[in-house]
N, CA, C and O of each residue as an XYZ file, in Angstrom:
232
protein
N      -1.778     17.539      0.629
C      -2.659     18.171     -1.074
C      -3.012     16.659     -2.005
O      -2.090     16.121     -2.618
N      -4.545     16.017     -2.031
C      -4.413     14.895     -3.016
C      -4.484     14.823     -3.957
O      -5.623     14.569     -4.346
N      -3.544     14.956     -4.898
C      -3.792     15.664     -5.974
C      -4.818     14.780     -7.111
O      -5.423     15.379     -8.000
N      -4.916     13.107     -6.909
C      -6.033     12.130     -7.250
C      -7.096     13.367     -7.455
O      -7.540     14.227     -8.215
N      -7.140     12.772     -6.200
C      -8.802     13.490     -5.972
C      -9.449     14.574     -5.792
O     -10.578     14.676     -5.314
N      -8.355     15.909     -6.388
C      -8.474     16.781     -7.181
C      -8.720     17.360     -8.467
O      -8.992     18.436     -8.999
N      -8.381     15.516     -8.861
C      -8.227     15.809    -10.599
C      -9.539     15.055    -10.929
O     -10.238     15.389    -11.886
N      -9.954     13.679     -9.828
C     -10.952     13.722     -9.677
C     -12.746     14.710     -9.533
O     -13.916     14.671     -9.913
N     -12.057     15.260     -8.942
C     -12.913     16.882     -8.428
C     -13.710     17.687     -9.487
O     -14.869     18.073     -9.635
N     -11.937     17.790    -10.487
C     -11.939     18.880    -11.252
C     -13.204     18.048    -12.543
O     -14.349     18.419    -12.801
N     -12.389     16.808    -13.150
C     -13.209     15.898    -13.824
C     -14.425     16.031    -13.596
O     -14.597     16.923    -14.427
N     -15.993     15.801    -12.905
C     -16.959     15.898    -12.407
C     -17.222     17.235    -13.144
O     -17.646     17.483    -14.273
N     -16.677     18.288    -11.739
C     -16.500     19.862    -12.519
C     -17.188     20.156    -14.269
O     -18.199     20.557    -14.846
N     -16.280     19.807    -14.437
C     -16.002     19.694    -16.047
C     -17.373     18.554    -16.418
O     -18.054     19.016    -17.333
N     -17.554     18.078    -16.237
C     -18.553     16.909    -17.003
C     -20.202     17.892    -16.550
O     -21.043     18.430    -17.270
N     -20.087     17.769    -15.159
C     -21.527     18.790    -15.153
C     -21.770     19.871    -16.305
O     -22.697     19.917    -17.113
N     -20.492     20.875    -16.128
C     -20.735     22.083    -16.696
C     -21.082     21.519    -18.281
O     -22.075     22.047    -18.783
N     -20.185     20.241    -19.336
C     -20.670     20.252    -20.253
C     -22.014     19.372    -20.181
O     -22.786     19.981    -20.922
N     -22.669     18.286    -19.683
C     -23.595     18.541    -19.505
C     -24.891     19.886    -19.127
O     -25.871     20.082    -19.847
N     -24.576     20.667    -17.862
C     -25.162     21.746    -18.599
C     -25.877     22.723    -19.673
O     -26.948     23.297    -19.869
N     -24.585     22.542    -20.245
C     -24.718     22.965    -21.328
C     -25.353     22.828    -22.749
O     -25.993     23.500    -23.557
N     -24.680     21.260    -22.562
C     -25.744     20.477    -23.810
C     -27.136     20.687    -23.758
O     -27.867     20.991    -24.701
N     -27.522     20.454    -22.276
C     -29.011     20.995    -21.780
C     -30.085     21.830    -22.424
O     -31.248     21.824    -22.829
N     -28.405     22.944    -22.194
C     -29.190     24.376    -22.159
C     -29.190     24.516    -23.951
O     -30.257     24.873    -24.450
N     -28.377     24.324    -24.599
C     -28.764     23.520    -26.587
C     -29.695     23.077    -26.324
O     -30.541     23.963    -26.203
N     -30.129     22.000    -26.122
C     -31.142     21.463    -26.477
C     -32.944     21.976    -26.282
O     -34.041     21.920    -26.838
N     -32.396     22.366    -25.343
C     -34.029     23.584    -24.253
C     -33.747     24.754    -26.203
O     -34.543     24.988    -27.112
N     -32.459     25.092    -26.028
C     -32.813     26.459    -26.584
C     -33.218     25.929    -28.572
O     -33.801     26.761    -29.267
N     -32.842     24.647    -29.142
C     -33.148     24.789    -29.882
C     -34.463     24.114    -30.197
O     -35.114     24.352    -31.215
N     -34.857     23.139    -29.125
C     -36.194     22.943    -28.828
C     -37.506     24.325    -29.028
O     -38.585     24.315    -29.621
N     -36.781     25.433    -28.219
C     -37.389     26.970    -28.624
C     -38.122     27.483    -29.687
O     -39.186     27.993    -30.038
N     -36.665     26.967    -30.132
C     -36.667     27.379    -31.658
C     -37.149     26.918    -32.968
O     -37.335     27.475    -34.051
N     -37.286     25.757    -32.535
C     -38.619     24.816    -33.124
C     -39.978     25.229    -33.242
O     -40.693     25.343    -34.237
N     -40.211     25.446    -31.935
C     -41.692     25.584    -31.743
C     -41.432     27.068    -32.144
O     -42.582     27.446    -32.370
N     -40.726     27.998    -32.339
C     -41.564     29.111    -32.653
C     -41.332     29.044    -34.128
O     -42.284     29.636    -34.638
N     -40.729     28.718    -34.825
C     -40.659     28.649    -36.542
C     -42.411     27.408    -36.045
O     -43.287     27.731    -36.848
N     -42.837     26.527    -35.276
C     -43.792     26.580    -35.728
C     -45.188     27.062    -35.531
O     -46.180     26.652    -36.134
N     -45.125     28.315    -34.281
C     -45.763     29.126    -34.561
C     -46.109     30.240    -35.072
O     -47.066     30.916    -34.694
N     -45.137     30.582    -36.224
C     -45.200     31.618    -37.529
C     -45.651     30.641    -38.355
O     -46.426     31.190    -39.139
N     -45.572     29.469    -38.596
C     -45.962     29.182    -39.418
C     -47.826     28.903    -39.453
O     -48.532     28.734    -40.447
N     -48.225     28.936    -38.018
C     -49.421     28.096    -38.065
C     -50.214     29.782    -38.185
O     -51.350     29.899    -38.645
N     -49.329     31.085    -37.651
C     -49.855     31.818    -37.575
C     -49.912     32.468    -39.185
O     -51.003     32.966    -39.463
N     -49.125     32.506    -39.998
C     -49.316     32.677    -40.842
C     -49.901     31.728    -42.099
O     -49.888     32.214    -43.230
N     -50.403     30.401    -41.893
C     -51.880     29.814    -42.154
C     -53.298     30.250    -41.946
O     -54.176     29.990    -42.767
N     -53.535     30.984    -40.725
C     -54.381     31.869    -40.108
C     -54.662     32.819    -40.006
O     -55.216     33.374    -39.058
N     -54.097     33.477    -41.661
C     -53.865     35.266    -41.727
C     -55.370     35.058    -42.537
O     -55.462     34.144    -43.357
N     -56.281     35.757    -42.322
C     -57.457     36.010    -43.014
C     -58.034     37.836    -43.623
O     -59.015     38.548    -43.410
N     -56.891     37.936    -44.357
C     -56.740     39.744    -44.944
C     -58.408     40.264    -45.050
O     -58.629     41.445    -45.317
N     -59.307     39.505    -44.870
C     -60.369     40.394    -45.348
C     -61.194     40.828    -43.414
O     -61.655     41.893    -43.003
N     -61.057     39.516    -42.729
C     -61.212     40.346    -41.503
C     -60.540     41.418    -40.117
O     -59.559     41.019    -39.488
N     -60.977     42.301    -39.896
C     -60.548     43.606    -39.529
C     -60.391     44.352    -39.797
O     -59.692     45.031    -39.045
N     -60.844     44.974    -41.069
C     -60.698     45.803    -42.077
C     -61.627     47.234    -41.451
O     -61.275     48.403    -41.610
N     -62.753     46.815    -40.791
C     -63.653     47.568    -40.241
C     -63.651     47.365    -38.594
O     -63.251     46.406    -37.935
N     -64.153     48.424    -38.238
C     -64.827     48.722    -36.571
C     -66.278     49.079    -36.581
O     -66.844     50.098    -36.976
N     -66.776     47.881    -35.996
C     -68.663     48.820    -35.946
C     -68.457     49.231    -34.586
O     -67.928     48.584    -33.683
N     -68.980     50.484    -34.552
C     -69.326     50.732    -32.729
C     -70.633     51.950    -32.918
O     -70.997     52.850    -33.675
N     -70.973     51.319    -31.775
C     -72.295     52.083    -30.957
C     -71.898     53.172    -29.856
O     -71.413     52.775    -28.797
N     -72.146     54.914    -30.144
C     -72.244     55.168    -30.081
C     -72.865     55.851    -28.388
O     -73.266     57.012    -28.299
């Protein structure tokens, strides 16, 4: 068994996992920021006088 090669392989594996976790955290932060911006846009676009009545023709 080649212990140095095994050590390098394990190190590379850990690096891949760490990078993947970092990318997922960045994506999660970006999604949270986008959702906050969307909530702010929706709050600004609220027009309470619209939608109070419904016109129907039968």
